[in-house]
DSSP file (Angstrom, degrees, kcal/mol; ACC not computed):
  #  RESIDUE AA STRUCTURE BP1 BP2  ACC     N-H-->O    O-->H-N    N-H-->O    O-->H-N    TCO  KAPPA ALPHA  PHI   PSI    X-CA   Y-CA   Z-CA
    1    1 A M              0   0    0      0, 0.0     2,-0.4     0, 0.0     0, 0.0   0.000 360.0 360.0 360.0 136.0   -2.8  -23.4   10.6
    2    2 A T        -     0   0    0      1,-0.1     3,-0.2     3,-0.0    28,-0.0  -0.774 360.0-170.0-100.3 141.3   -5.6  -21.4    9.0
    3    3 A F    >   +     0   0    0     -2,-0.4     3,-1.0     1,-0.1    -1,-0.1  -0.047  51.2 116.6-116.5  29.7   -5.5  -17.7    8.4
    4    4 A Q  T 3  S+     0   0    0      1,-0.2    -1,-0.1    28,-0.1    29,-0.1   0.758  76.4  52.4 -70.8 -24.1   -9.1  -17.1    7.3
    5    5 A K  T 3  S+     0   0    0     -3,-0.2     2,-0.4     2,-0.0    -1,-0.2   0.406  89.4  99.8 -92.8   2.9   -9.8  -14.9   10.4
    6    6 A Y    <   +     0   0    0     -3,-1.0    27,-0.7     2,-0.0     2,-0.3  -0.738  48.7 178.1 -93.0 136.3   -6.9  -12.6    9.8
    7    7 A F  E     -a   33   0A   0     -2,-0.4     2,-0.6    25,-0.2    27,-0.2  -0.951  24.7-132.6-134.5 155.1   -7.4   -9.3    8.1
    8    8 A L  E     -a   34   0A   0     25,-3.0    27,-2.7    -2,-0.3     2,-0.5  -0.944  22.5-179.8-110.2 120.0   -5.1   -6.4    7.2
    9    9 A L        -     0   0    0     -2,-0.6    27,-0.1    25,-0.2    25,-0.0  -0.980   9.9-161.8-121.2 118.9   -6.4   -2.9    8.1
   10   10 A I        -     0   0    0     -2,-0.5     2,-0.2    25,-0.5    -2,-0.0  -0.883  17.8-134.5-103.8 111.0   -4.1    0.0    7.2
   11   11 A P        -     0   0    0      0, 0.0    37,-0.2     0, 0.0    36,-0.1  -0.457  29.9-172.4 -64.5 130.7   -4.9    3.2    9.1
   12   12 A L        -     0   0    0     35,-3.5     2,-0.1    -2,-0.2     7,-0.0  -0.886  29.7-101.7-122.3 151.8   -5.0    6.1    6.7
   13   13 A P    >   -     0   0    0      0, 0.0     3,-1.3     0, 0.0    36,-0.1  -0.436  40.5-112.5 -64.8 151.6   -5.2    9.9    7.1
   14   14 A S  T 3  S+     0   0    0      1,-0.3    34,-0.1    34,-0.2    33,-0.0   0.723 114.6  62.7 -63.3 -20.3   -8.8   11.0    6.4
   15   15 A S  T 3  S+     0   0    0      1,-0.1     2,-0.5     2,-0.0    -1,-0.3   0.798  97.2  63.6 -75.3 -27.3   -7.5   12.9    3.3
   16   16 A R    <   +     0   0    0     -3,-1.3     3,-0.1     1,-0.1    -4,-0.1  -0.860  56.7 178.4-100.7 127.4   -6.4    9.7    1.6
   17   17 A K        +     0   0    0     -2,-0.5     2,-0.4     1,-0.2    -1,-0.1   0.617  65.0  37.4-100.6 -15.0   -9.0    7.2    0.7
   18   18 A K  S    S-     0   0    0      0, 0.0     2,-0.3     0, 0.0    -1,-0.2  -0.988  77.8-115.8-141.7 145.9   -7.0    4.5   -0.9
   19   19 A V        -     0   0    0     -2,-0.4     2,-0.5     2,-0.1     4,-0.1  -0.624  40.3-111.3 -77.2 136.3   -3.5    3.0   -0.5
   20   20 A D  S    S-     0   0    0     -2,-0.3    -1,-0.1     2,-0.1     0, 0.0  -0.564  83.6  -9.8 -69.7 121.1   -1.3    3.6   -3.5
   21   21 A G  S    S-     0   0    0     -2,-0.5     2,-0.6     2,-0.0    -2,-0.1  -0.067 101.2 -59.2  80.2 174.2   -0.7    0.3   -5.2
   22   22 A N        -     0   0    0      2,-0.0     2,-0.7     0, 0.0    -2,-0.1  -0.853  44.5-154.5 -98.0 121.8   -1.7   -3.2   -4.0
   23   23 A L        -     0   0    0     -2,-0.6     2,-0.5    -4,-0.1    11,-0.1  -0.859  13.0-168.8 -95.2 118.3   -0.3   -4.2   -0.7
   24   24 A E        -     0   0    0     -2,-0.7     2,-0.4     9,-0.0     9,-0.1  -0.935   6.5-179.5-113.4 127.4   -0.1   -8.0   -0.6
   25   25 A L  E     +B   32   0B   0      7,-0.6     7,-3.4    -2,-0.5     2,-0.4  -0.983   2.2 178.3-125.9 134.3    0.7   -9.7    2.7
   26   26 A S  E     -B   31   0B   0     -2,-0.4     2,-0.5     5,-0.3    -2,-0.0  -0.991  16.4-156.5-137.4 147.3    1.0  -13.4    3.2
   27   27 A V  E >  S-B   30   0B   0      3,-2.5     3,-2.1    -2,-0.4   -24,-0.1  -0.989  84.4 -14.8-124.1 121.7    1.8  -15.6    6.1
   28   28 A E  T 3  S-     0   0    0     -2,-0.5    -1,-0.1     1,-0.3     0, 0.0   0.855 130.5 -53.4  52.3  39.2    3.1  -19.1    5.4
   29   29 A G  T 3  S+     0   0    0      1,-0.2    -1,-0.3    -3,-0.0    -3,-0.0   0.358 112.9 119.9  82.3  -5.7    1.9  -18.7    1.8
   30   30 A Q  E <   -B   27   0B   0     -3,-2.1    -3,-2.5     1,-0.0    -1,-0.2  -0.823  64.1-127.2 -93.7 123.5   -1.6  -17.8    2.8
   31   31 A P  E     -B   26   0B   0      0, 0.0     2,-0.5     0, 0.0    -5,-0.3  -0.446  14.6-138.5 -71.2 141.6   -2.7  -14.3    1.6
   32   32 A I  E     -B   25   0B   0     -7,-3.4    -7,-0.6    -2,-0.1     2,-0.2  -0.887  22.0-124.2-100.5 126.2   -4.1  -11.9    4.2
   33   33 A E  E     -a    7   0A   0    -27,-0.7   -25,-3.0    -2,-0.5     2,-0.5  -0.497  15.4-136.1 -74.9 133.4   -7.2  -10.0    3.0
   34   34 A Q  E     -a    8   0A   0     -2,-0.2     2,-0.3   -27,-0.2   -25,-0.2  -0.782  28.7-173.4 -88.9 130.1   -7.0   -6.2    3.1
   35   35 A V        -     0   0    0    -27,-2.7   -25,-0.5    -2,-0.5     3,-0.1  -0.848  32.0-149.9-124.7 158.3  -10.2   -4.6    4.4
   36   36 A R  S    S+     0   0    0     -2,-0.3    11,-1.3     1,-0.3     2,-0.4   0.762  91.0  32.6 -92.3 -33.2  -11.6   -1.2    4.9
   37   37 A V  E     -C   46   0C   0      9,-0.2     2,-0.4    10,-0.1    -1,-0.3  -0.986  68.9-171.8-128.7 137.3  -13.8   -2.0    7.9
   38   38 A F  E     -C   45   0C   0      7,-3.0     7,-3.1    -2,-0.4     2,-0.6  -0.991  18.4-137.9-132.8 136.0  -12.9   -4.5   10.6
   39   39 A K  E     +C   44   0C   0     -2,-0.4     2,-0.5     5,-0.2     5,-0.2  -0.840  25.4 176.4 -96.3 118.8  -15.1   -5.8   13.5
   40   40 A F  E >  S-C   43   0C   0      3,-2.8     3,-1.7    -2,-0.6    -2,-0.0  -0.971  71.1 -21.7-126.7 116.0  -13.1   -6.1   16.7
   41   41 A L  T 3  S-     0   0    0     -2,-0.5    -1,-0.1     1,-0.3     3,-0.1   0.848 127.8 -50.8  53.0  39.0  -15.0   -7.1   19.9
   42   42 A G  T 3  S+     0   0    0      1,-0.2     2,-0.5    54,-0.0    -1,-0.3   0.451 117.2 110.8  83.9   0.9  -18.3   -6.0   18.4
   43   43 A V  E <   -C   40   0C   0     -3,-1.7    -3,-2.8     2,-0.0     2,-0.6  -0.932  63.1-136.4-112.4 129.3  -17.0   -2.6   17.4
   44   44 A L  E     -C   39   0C   0     -2,-0.5    10,-0.6    -5,-0.2     2,-0.4  -0.738  21.7-171.8 -86.5 121.2  -16.5   -1.7   13.7
   45   45 A L  E     -C   38   0C   0     -7,-3.1    -7,-3.0    -2,-0.6     2,-0.2  -0.918   6.1-156.1-110.0 137.5  -13.3    0.2   13.0
   46   46 A N  E >   -C   37   0C   0      4,-1.1     3,-1.8    -2,-0.4    -9,-0.2  -0.559  34.3 -95.7-108.0 178.0  -12.6    1.7    9.6
   47   47 A D  T 3  S+     0   0    0    -11,-1.3   -35,-3.5     1,-0.3   -10,-0.1   0.617 123.8  50.6 -73.0 -11.7   -9.4    2.6    7.9
   48   48 A I  T 3  S-     0   0    0    -37,-0.2    -1,-0.3   -12,-0.2   -34,-0.2   0.223 114.3-117.1-105.7  14.1   -9.4    6.2    9.0
   49   49 A L  S <  S+     0   0    0     -3,-1.8     2,-0.3     1,-0.2    -2,-0.1   0.839  70.1 129.7  56.6  42.3  -10.0    5.1   12.6
   50   50 A T        -     0   0    0      1,-0.0    -4,-1.1    53,-0.0     3,-0.3  -0.791  59.8-133.7-113.3 166.1  -13.4    6.7   13.1
   51   51 A L  S  > S+     0   0    0     -2,-0.3     4,-2.6    51,-0.2     5,-0.2   0.098  70.8 113.9-105.5  21.5  -16.5    5.0   14.4
   52   52 A S  H  > S+     0   0    0      1,-0.2     4,-2.1     2,-0.2    -1,-0.2   0.877  78.9  49.3 -63.1 -37.4  -18.9    6.2   11.7
   53   53 A D  H  > S+     0   0    0     -3,-0.3     4,-2.0     2,-0.2    -1,-0.2   0.895 111.8  49.5 -66.9 -39.2  -19.4    2.7   10.4
   54   54 A H  H  > S+     0   0    0    -10,-0.6     4,-2.5     2,-0.2    -2,-0.2   0.924 112.2  46.7 -65.1 -45.1  -20.1    1.4   13.9
   55   55 A I  H  X S+     0   0    0     -4,-2.6     4,-2.7     2,-0.2    -2,-0.2   0.883 111.2  51.8 -67.6 -37.8  -22.6    4.1   14.7
   56   56 A A  H  X S+     0   0    0     -4,-2.1     4,-2.1    -5,-0.2    -1,-0.2   0.892 110.8  49.2 -63.1 -38.8  -24.4    3.6   11.3
   57   57 A H  H  X S+     0   0    0     -4,-2.0     4,-2.2     2,-0.2    -2,-0.2   0.914 111.7  48.2 -65.5 -43.6  -24.6   -0.1   12.1
   58   58 A I  H  X S+     0   0    0     -4,-2.5     4,-2.7     2,-0.2     5,-0.2   0.922 111.4  50.2 -62.7 -45.2  -26.0    0.6   15.6
   59   59 A C  H  X S+     0   0    0     -4,-2.7     4,-2.3     1,-0.2    -1,-0.2   0.896 111.4  48.5 -62.0 -40.8  -28.6    3.0   14.2
   60   60 A A  H  X S+     0   0    0     -4,-2.1     4,-1.6     2,-0.2    -1,-0.2   0.903 112.8  48.1 -65.6 -41.0  -29.7    0.5   11.6
   61   61 A K  H  X S+     0   0    0     -4,-2.2     4,-1.5     1,-0.2    -2,-0.2   0.914 113.7  46.1 -66.4 -43.5  -30.0   -2.3   14.2
   62   62 A V  H  X S+     0   0    0     -4,-2.7     4,-2.5     1,-0.2    -2,-0.2   0.876 107.3  58.8 -67.4 -37.6  -32.0    0.0   16.6
   63   63 A S  H  X S+     0   0    0     -4,-2.3     4,-1.6    -5,-0.2    -1,-0.2   0.882 104.1  51.4 -60.3 -38.4  -34.2    1.1   13.7
   64   64 A C  H  X S+     0   0    0     -4,-1.6     4,-1.3     1,-0.2    -1,-0.2   0.916 111.5  46.7 -64.2 -42.5  -35.3   -2.4   13.1
   65   65 A S  H  X S+     0   0    0     -4,-1.5     4,-2.2     1,-0.2    -2,-0.2   0.852 109.1  55.9 -67.0 -34.1  -36.1   -2.9   16.7
   66   66 A L  H  X S+     0   0    0     -4,-2.5     4,-2.6     2,-0.2    -1,-0.2   0.833  99.9  59.3 -67.9 -32.0  -38.0    0.4   16.8
   67   67 A N  H  X S+     0   0    0     -4,-1.6     4,-1.6     2,-0.2    -1,-0.2   0.931 109.8  42.3 -62.2 -44.8  -40.2   -0.8   13.9
   68   68 A L  H  X S+     0   0    0     -4,-1.3     4,-2.7     2,-0.2    -2,-0.2   0.899 112.7  53.9 -67.6 -40.1  -41.4   -3.7   16.0
   69   69 A L  H  X S+     0   0    0     -4,-2.2     4,-1.9     1,-0.2    -2,-0.2   0.888 106.4  53.2 -60.8 -38.7  -41.7   -1.5   19.1
   70   70 A R  H  < S+     0   0    0     -4,-2.6     4,-0.4     2,-0.2    -1,-0.2   0.907 111.1  45.5 -62.9 -42.1  -43.9    0.9   17.1
   71   71 A R  H >< S+     0   0    0     -4,-1.6     3,-1.1     1,-0.2     4,-0.3   0.906 113.8  48.8 -67.8 -41.1  -46.2   -1.9   16.1
   72   72 A L  H >X S+     0   0    0     -4,-2.7     4,-2.2     1,-0.2     3,-1.5   0.796  97.3  70.6 -68.8 -27.5  -46.3   -3.3   19.6
   73   73 A S  T 3< S+     0   0    0     -4,-1.9    -1,-0.2     1,-0.3    -2,-0.2   0.662  85.8  69.5 -66.9 -13.7  -47.1    0.1   21.1
   74   74 A L  T <4 S+     0   0    0     -3,-1.1    -1,-0.3    -4,-0.4    -2,-0.2   0.787 120.9   8.0 -73.3 -27.2  -50.6    0.0   19.6
   75   75 A F  T <4 S+     0   0    0     -3,-1.5    -2,-0.2    -4,-0.3    -1,-0.1   0.494 106.6  88.4-136.5  -4.3  -51.8   -2.8   21.9
   76   76 A L  S  < S-     0   0    0     -4,-2.2     2,-0.0     1,-0.1     0, 0.0  -0.739  73.6-114.1 -98.1 148.8  -49.3   -3.6   24.6
   77   77 A P     >  -     0   0    0      0, 0.0     4,-1.9     0, 0.0     3,-0.5  -0.271  32.8-102.4 -73.1 166.4  -49.2   -1.8   28.0
   78   78 A K  H  > S+     0   0    0      1,-0.2     4,-2.7     2,-0.2     5,-0.2   0.855 118.0  59.3 -58.2 -38.6  -46.2    0.4   29.0
   79   79 A C  H  > S+     0   0    0      1,-0.2     4,-1.7     2,-0.2    -1,-0.2   0.889 109.2  43.1 -63.2 -38.1  -44.7   -2.2   31.3
   80   80 A L  H  > S+     0   0    0     -3,-0.5     4,-2.3     2,-0.2    -1,-0.2   0.847 112.8  52.5 -75.9 -33.5  -44.3   -4.7   28.4
   81   81 A L  H  X S+     0   0    0     -4,-1.9     4,-2.5     2,-0.2    -2,-0.2   0.902 110.1  49.1 -64.7 -40.2  -43.0   -2.0   26.0
   82   82 A L  H  X S+     0   0    0     -4,-2.7     4,-2.8     2,-0.2    -2,-0.2   0.886 109.3  52.3 -65.7 -38.9  -40.4   -1.0   28.6
   83   83 A L  H  X S+     0   0    0     -4,-1.7     4,-1.7    -5,-0.2    -2,-0.2   0.921 110.4  47.8 -62.3 -44.5  -39.4   -4.7   29.0
   84   84 A Y  H  X>S+     0   0    0     -4,-2.3     4,-2.8     2,-0.2     5,-0.7   0.926 112.6  49.6 -60.7 -45.2  -39.0   -5.0   25.2
   85   85 A F  I  X>S+     0   0    0     -4,-2.5     5,-3.0     1,-0.2     4,-1.0   0.927 112.8  45.9 -60.0 -47.0  -37.0   -1.8   25.2
   86   86 A K  I  <5S+     0   0    0     -4,-2.8    -1,-0.2     1,-0.2    -2,-0.2   0.771 118.4  43.8 -68.9 -25.3  -34.7   -2.9   28.0
   87   87 A S  I  <5S+     0   0    0     -4,-1.7    -2,-0.2    -5,-0.2    -1,-0.2   0.854 130.9  12.9 -88.0 -37.3  -34.2   -6.3   26.5
   88   88 A Y  I  <5S+     0   0    0     -4,-2.8     4,-0.4    -5,-0.2    -3,-0.2   0.795 129.9  33.9-112.8 -37.5  -33.7   -5.6   22.8
   89   89 A V  I  X<S+     0   0    0     -4,-1.0     4,-2.0    -5,-0.7     3,-0.4   0.927 112.0  52.3 -91.3 -50.2  -33.0   -1.9   22.2
   90   90 A L  H  ><S+     0   0    0     -5,-3.0     4,-2.9     1,-0.2     5,-0.2   0.876 105.4  54.2 -61.0 -41.8  -31.1   -0.6   25.2
   91   91 A P  H  > S+     0   0    0      0, 0.0     4,-1.8     0, 0.0    -1,-0.2   0.889 109.3  50.4 -59.6 -35.5  -28.3   -3.4   25.2
   92   92 A T  H  4 S+     0   0    0     -4,-0.4    -2,-0.2    -3,-0.4    -3,-0.1   0.909 114.7  42.8 -66.9 -41.5  -27.6   -2.4   21.5
   93   93 A L  H  < S+     0   0    0     -4,-2.0    -1,-0.2     1,-0.2    -3,-0.2   0.861 117.8  45.6 -71.6 -35.1  -27.3    1.3   22.4
   94   94 A N  H >< S+     0   0    0     -4,-2.9     3,-1.7    -5,-0.2     2,-0.3   0.714  81.9 108.1 -84.8 -21.1  -25.3    0.7   25.6
   95   95 A Y  T 3< S-     0   0    0     -4,-1.8   -53,-0.0     1,-0.3    -3,-0.0  -0.423 105.2 -16.2 -64.3 120.2  -22.8   -1.8   24.3
   96   96 A C  T >  S+     0   0    0     -2,-0.3     3,-1.1     1,-0.1    -1,-0.3   0.841  84.6 154.3  56.8  39.0  -19.4    0.0   24.1
   97   97 A D  G X   +     0   0    0     -3,-1.7     3,-1.2     1,-0.2     4,-0.1   0.609  56.6  78.8 -73.0 -10.3  -21.1    3.4   24.3
   98   98 A V  G >  S+     0   0    0      1,-0.3     3,-1.3    -4,-0.2    -1,-0.2   0.830  84.6  61.8 -64.4 -31.6  -17.9    4.8   25.8
   99   99 A V  G X  S+     0   0    0     -3,-1.1     3,-1.2     1,-0.3    -1,-0.3   0.619  83.6  80.1 -72.2 -10.3  -16.4    5.0   22.3
  100  100 A W  G X   +     0   0    0     -3,-1.2     3,-2.0     1,-0.3    -1,-0.3   0.576  65.9  88.3 -73.8  -6.7  -19.1    7.4   21.2
  101  101 A S  G <  S+     0   0    0     -3,-1.3    -1,-0.3     1,-0.3    -2,-0.1   0.748  89.9  48.3 -63.4 -20.7  -17.3   10.3   22.8
  102  102 A C  G <  S+     0   0    0     -3,-1.2    -1,-0.3    -4,-0.1   -51,-0.2   0.228  87.5 115.6-103.2  14.5  -15.4   10.8   19.5
  103  103 A C  S <  S-     0   0    0     -3,-2.0    -3,-0.0     1,-0.1   -51,-0.0  -0.424  71.4-101.0 -80.8 160.9  -18.5   10.6   17.3
  104  104 A T     >  -     0   0    0     -2,-0.1     4,-2.3     1,-0.1     5,-0.2  -0.274  29.2-109.5 -75.4 165.8  -19.6   13.6   15.2
  105  105 A L  H  > S+     0   0    0      1,-0.2     4,-2.2     2,-0.2     5,-0.2   0.878 119.8  53.4 -62.7 -38.6  -22.4   15.9   16.3
  106  106 A E  H  > S+     0   0    0      2,-0.2     4,-2.0     1,-0.2    -1,-0.2   0.903 109.5  47.5 -64.0 -42.1  -24.6   14.6   13.5
  107  107 A E  H  > S+     0   0    0      2,-0.2     4,-2.3     1,-0.2    -2,-0.2   0.901 111.8  50.1 -67.1 -40.6  -24.1   11.0   14.6
  108  108 A A  H  X S+     0   0    0     -4,-2.3     4,-2.3     1,-0.2    -2,-0.2   0.888 110.0  51.2 -63.6 -38.6  -24.8   11.9   18.2
  109  109 A K  H  X S+     0   0    0     -4,-2.2     4,-2.3     2,-0.2    -1,-0.2   0.892 108.8  51.1 -65.6 -39.7  -28.0   13.6   17.1
  110  110 A H  H  X S+     0   0    0     -4,-2.0     4,-1.9     2,-0.2    -2,-0.2   0.924 111.2  47.6 -64.0 -44.6  -29.1   10.6   15.1
  111  111 A L  H  X S+     0   0    0     -4,-2.3     4,-2.1     1,-0.2    -2,-0.2   0.908 113.0  48.7 -62.0 -42.5  -28.6    8.3   18.1
  112  112 A E  H  X S+     0   0    0     -4,-2.3     4,-2.8     1,-0.2    -1,-0.2   0.863 107.4  55.3 -67.6 -35.7  -30.4   10.6   20.4
  113  113 A T  H  X S+     0   0    0     -4,-2.3     4,-2.1     2,-0.2    -1,-0.2   0.912 108.9  47.8 -62.1 -42.7  -33.3   10.9   17.9
  114  114 A L  H  X S+     0   0    0     -4,-1.9     4,-1.8     2,-0.2    -2,-0.2   0.913 112.5  48.8 -63.9 -42.8  -33.7    7.1   17.9
  115  115 A F  H  X S+     0   0    0     -4,-2.1     4,-2.1     1,-0.2    -2,-0.2   0.917 111.5  49.2 -63.8 -43.8  -33.6    7.0   21.7
  116  116 A N  H  X S+     0   0    0     -4,-2.8     4,-2.4     1,-0.2    -1,-0.2   0.864 107.3  55.2 -64.3 -36.0  -36.2    9.8   22.0
  117  117 A F  H  X S+     0   0    0     -4,-2.1     4,-2.2     2,-0.2    -1,-0.2   0.901 106.8  51.2 -63.3 -39.9  -38.4    8.0   19.5
  118  118 A C  H  X S+     0   0    0     -4,-1.8     4,-2.5     2,-0.2     5,-0.2   0.935 109.7  49.8 -59.3 -46.8  -38.3    4.9   21.8
  119  119 A C  H  X S+     0   0    0     -4,-2.1     4,-2.5     1,-0.2    -2,-0.2   0.902 110.0  50.3 -61.2 -42.1  -39.3    7.1   24.8
  120  120 A R  H  X>S+     0   0    0     -4,-2.4     5,-2.1     1,-0.2     4,-0.8   0.901 111.6  48.1 -64.1 -40.6  -42.2    8.6   22.9
  121  121 A L  H  <5S+     0   0    0     -4,-2.2     3,-0.4     3,-0.2    -2,-0.2   0.925 114.8  44.4 -66.3 -43.8  -43.5    5.1   21.8
  122  122 A I  H  <5S+     0   0    0     -4,-2.5    -2,-0.2     1,-0.2    -1,-0.2   0.910 120.6  39.0 -68.2 -42.4  -43.2    3.7   25.3
  123  123 A L  H  <5S-     0   0    0     -4,-2.5    -1,-0.2    -5,-0.2    -2,-0.2   0.454 106.5-123.8 -88.9  -0.6  -44.8    6.7   27.1
  124  124 A H  T  <5 +     0   0    0     -4,-0.8     2,-0.4    -3,-0.4    -3,-0.2   0.911  53.1 161.2  56.2  46.4  -47.4    7.3   24.3
  125  125 A I      < -     0   0    0     -5,-2.1    -1,-0.2    -6,-0.2    -2,-0.1  -0.764  46.9 -98.6 -95.0 142.9  -46.2   10.8   23.9
  126  126 A S    >   -     0   0    0     -2,-0.4     3,-0.9     1,-0.1    -1,-0.1  -0.277  21.5-132.0 -60.1 142.9  -47.1   12.6   20.6
  127  127 A L  T 3  S+     0   0    0      1,-0.2    -1,-0.1    -7,-0.0    -7,-0.0   0.719 105.8  62.7 -68.6 -20.7  -44.4   12.6   18.0
  128  128 A A  T 3  S+     0   0    0      2,-0.1    -1,-0.2     0, 0.0    -2,-0.1   0.700  85.3  93.4 -78.0 -18.7  -45.0   16.4   17.5
  129  129 A S  S <  S-     0   0    0     -3,-0.9     2,-0.4     1,-0.1    -9,-0.0  -0.359  75.1-126.1 -73.5 156.5  -44.0   17.1   21.1
  130  130 A T        -     0   0    0     -2,-0.1    -2,-0.1     3,-0.0    -1,-0.1  -0.825  15.6-158.0-106.8 143.1  -40.4   18.1   21.8
  131  131 A L        -     0   0    0     -2,-0.4   -15,-0.0     1,-0.0     2,-0.0  -0.875  34.2 -96.6-111.8 149.5  -38.1   16.5   24.3
  132  132 A P        -     0   0    0      0, 0.0     2,-0.1     0, 0.0    -1,-0.0  -0.379  41.7-121.2 -65.3 143.8  -35.0   18.2   25.7
  133  133 A T     >  -     0   0    0      1,-0.1     4,-1.7    -2,-0.0     3,-0.2  -0.315  28.2 -99.5 -79.4 168.0  -31.8   17.4   24.0
  134  134 A L  H  > S+     0   0    0      1,-0.2     4,-1.3     2,-0.2     3,-0.3   0.899 122.7  49.9 -58.5 -45.2  -28.8   15.9   25.7
  135  135 A P  H  4 S+     0   0    0      0, 0.0    -1,-0.2     0, 0.0     3,-0.1   0.866 110.1  52.8 -62.5 -32.4  -26.9   19.1   26.2
  136  136 A D  H  4 S+     0   0    0     -3,-0.2    -2,-0.2     1,-0.2     0, 0.0   0.828 107.3  51.5 -70.3 -30.6  -30.0   20.7   27.6
  137  137 A R  H  <        0   0    0     -4,-1.7    -1,-0.2    -3,-0.3    -3,-0.1   0.758 360.0 360.0 -77.1 -24.6  -30.4   17.9   30.2
  138  138 A N     <        0   0    0     -4,-1.3    -1,-0.2    -5,-0.2    -2,-0.2   0.485 360.0 360.0 -78.9 360.0  -26.8   18.2   31.4
């Protein structure tokens, strides 16, 4: 039996960043690697049980898609831009979005900024214009 897919994640209080000493765990003589961040069902969990790594990963992934959307917005009509958004950007933002309820205000603002940038590109709205924030819309 192979244990290459097994990882050890030790939840720590946010005040402690490192485990004292080296914790070595082995199963049937195979060492289990200790990690700081672990991907479980597409969600990145870190050792202090926050989703900051996951949200940073989502923002980076969406930013790459936005770069292409920005280039496409110069010559594609709105219907095709919307199709691209719904196919590539929105699934990334919507996957496991329930876990975002525990994100920080700064992380939520970053996600909303990316979403608003998408809306501006698709609708050809000036970047200088302001859109209502999520609390204002509720």
